[in-house]
C-alpha positions in Angstrom: -15.7 -20.1 0.9 -13.7 -21.7 3.7 -15.9 -25.0 3.8 -15.4 -25.3 -0.3 -11.3 -24.8 0.5 -11.7 -27.4 3.4 -13.3 -30.0 0.6 -10.4 -29.1 -1.8 -7.6 -29.5 0.6 -9.4 -33.1 1.6 -9.6 -34.2 -2.0 -6.1 -33.3 -2.8 -4.9 -34.9 0.6 -6.8 -38.2 -0.2 -5.6 -37.9 -4.1 -2.0 -37.4 -3.0 -1.8 -40.1 -0.3 -3.4 -42.9 -2.5 -1.0 -45.2 -3.5 -0.2 -46.2 -7.1 -2.0 -49.0 -8.7 -0.4 -52.0 -8.9 1.3 -53.1 -12.0 2.8 -56.1 -13.4 7.3 -55.8 -13.8 9.5 -57.2 -16.3 10.6 -59.5 -13.4 7.0 -61.1 -13.2 7.5 -62.7 -16.8 9.3 -65.6 -15.9 6.5 -67.1 -14.0 3.8 -65.9 -16.3 5.2 -67.1 -19.8 4.7 -70.7 -21.8 7.8 -73.1 -20.9 9.6 -76.1 -22.5 7.1 -77.9 -20.1 3.9 -76.7 -21.3 4.3 -78.3 -24.7 1.3 -79.8 -26.3 1.4 -83.4 -27.3 3.9 -84.3 -29.6 5.1 -80.7 -29.6 8.7 -79.6 -28.0 9.7 -75.9 -27.0 12.1 -74.3 -29.8 15.0 -72.3 -27.8 16.3 -70.9 -30.8 13.2 -68.9 -31.4 12.4 -68.4 -28.0 12.9 -66.4 -25.1 13.1 -63.1 -23.4 13.0 -60.2 -26.1 14.2 -56.4 -25.7 12.4 -53.5 -27.6 14.5 -54.1 -30.8 13.9 -57.9 -31.2 10.1 -57.4 -30.4 9.6 -55.0 -32.8 9.0 -55.9 -36.5 10.5 -52.7 -38.2 11.6 -49.4 -37.2 8.6 -47.7 -37.5 7.0 -50.2 -34.6 10.1 -50.1 -32.4 9.2 -46.4 -32.1 5.6 -46.8 -31.5 6.4 -49.4 -29.2 8.7 -47.2 -27.3 6.2 -44.5 -26.9 3.7 -47.2 -25.7 6.3 -47.7 -22.7 7.2 -51.2 -23.9 9.5 -52.9 -20.9 10.1 -56.6 -22.1 8.5 -59.3 -24.0 8.8 -63.3 -24.1 8.0 -65.4 -27.0 7.8 -69.5 -26.8 7.5 -71.4 -29.9 6.3 -75.0 -30.1 6.5 -77.1 -33.1 6.7 -80.8 -33.7 9.0 -82.7 -31.8 10.9 -84.1 -34.8 11.2 -80.9 -36.4 12.8 -78.9 -33.6 16.4 -78.8 -34.8 15.2 -78.1 -38.4 13.2 -79.4 -41.2 10.8 -78.6 -43.3 7.4 -77.5 -41.8 4.1 -78.4 -43.8 0.5 -76.5 -43.6 -0.5 -79.3 -41.7 1.9 -79.2 -39.3 0.6 -77.8 -35.9 2.2 -74.9 -34.4 1.6 -72.7 -31.2 2.9 -69.5 -30.0 2.6 -67.6 -27.2 3.8 -64.2 -26.7 3.8 -62.0 -23.4 4.8 -58.3 -23.1 4.9 -55.9 -20.3 4.4 -52.3 -20.9 5.0 -49.3 -18.3 1.2 -48.2 -18.7 -2.1 -49.9 -19.3 -3.3 -47.7 -21.8 0.3 -48.6 -23.8 -0.3 -51.8 -23.8 -3.9 -51.7 -25.3 -2.6 -49.6 -28.0 0.1 -52.2 -29.1 -2.4 -54.8 -28.7 -4.6 -53.1 -31.0 -2.1 -52.5 -33.5 -1.0 -56.2 -33.2 -4.5 -57.4 -34.1 -4.7 -54.9 -36.9 -1.7 -56.1 -38.5 -2.7 -60.1 -38.3 -6.2 -58.8 -39.9 -4.7 -56.6 -42.7 -1.1 -58.1 -43.2 -0.6 -61.7 -42.1 -3.9 -63.5 -42.0 -6.5 -64.4 -44.6 -10.3 -64.4 -44.3 -10.4 -62.9 -40.4 -13.3 -63.5 -38.4 -13.5 -62.2 -34.9 -14.9 -64.9 -32.6 -16.4 -64.7 -29.1 -13.7 -63.0 -27.1 -12.6 -65.4 -24.3 -13.6 -64.1 -20.9 -9.8 -63.4 -20.0 -8.5 -59.9 -18.5 -9.4 -56.3 -18.9 -10.2 -56.9 -22.6 -10.0 -59.9 -24.9 -9.9 -60.9 -28.4 -10.3 -64.2 -30.7 -9.6 -64.1 -34.5 -10.1 -67.0 -36.5 -8.3 -67.4 -39.9 -6.3 -69.2 -42.4 -2.5 -68.3 -43.1 -1.0 -67.8 -46.5 -0.4 -71.6 -46.8 -4.0 -72.0 -46.3 -3.4 -73.4 -42.8 -6.1 -72.9 -40.0 -5.2 -70.3 -37.3 -6.5 -69.4 -34.0 -5.9 -66.1 -32.3 -6.4 -65.5 -28.5 -5.0 -62.1 -27.2 -5.7 -60.5 -23.9 -5.0 -57.8 -21.7 -4.5 -57.2 -17.8 -3.4 -53.7 -16.7 0.0 -53.6 -18.3 0.4 -57.1 -19.5 -0.6 -58.3 -23.1 -0.9 -61.9 -23.6 -1.3 -63.8 -26.5 -1.6 -67.7 -27.7 -1.5 -68.7 -31.4 -2.5 -72.2 -32.8 -2.2 -73.2 -36.3 -3.2 -76.3 -37.7 -4.1 -76.6 -33.8 -7.3 -77.6 -32.1 -9.1 -74.2 -31.4 -9.5 -76.1 -27.8 -6.5 -76.5 -26.8 -5.5 -72.8 -27.6 -7.9 -72.4 -25.4 -6.4 -74.4 -23.0 -3.0 -72.5 -23.0 -4.1 -69.5 -23.0 -6.2 -70.1 -19.7 -3.0 -71.7 -18.3 -0.8 -68.3 -18.7 -3.9 -66.3 -17.9 -4.1 -68.3 -14.4 -0.2 -67.6 -14.3 -0.9 -64.0 -14.9 -3.7 -63.7 -12.3 -1.3 -65.7 -9.7 1.7 -63.0 -10.6 -0.3 -59.8 -9.8 1.4 -57.5 -7.4 -0.8 -57.5 -4.1 0.4 -54.2 -3.0 0.6 -50.9 -4.4 4.5 -50.2 -5.3 6.1 -47.1 -3.5 
């Protein structure tokens, strides 16, 4: 019995002394998100529809806001790129290329994963048409690739993945899938570089 108690005590000490796992912080987003200088050729960053987003701005409705809060949402960032001559306004057609990037940090890995799953479900069931799941990119702890069309008939490529408590998404509309992949790998490299090397105390 004494030996068993010693083992249990040792396990307790190890568990209590193990540092918490490193995680992304809201302050890391600035080093990861897509920036104006990342604009693909012919496109430009749209500042009025880009930038950091708090919980209310990030959620599409009150119900999703409550779910995001339960998931531990902390901060999001969106980046929108459209044809350079349309940044200040003007009608976009189905043939015009558009690129969207999203990064969001959560307090827990599980919350980030749940939020990512709901986002993909919303794309499949509400936002896009004829969705097919392509080979997932070799990114993060979980990753997904969707190919579809939008309500205007434009082709859409979605790459979405998660690193720990960080969700990342790059979407290209009427935009070459290979170029979507390049942007995704750019953001992913930044996420890997920003990952905390030491556990928080």
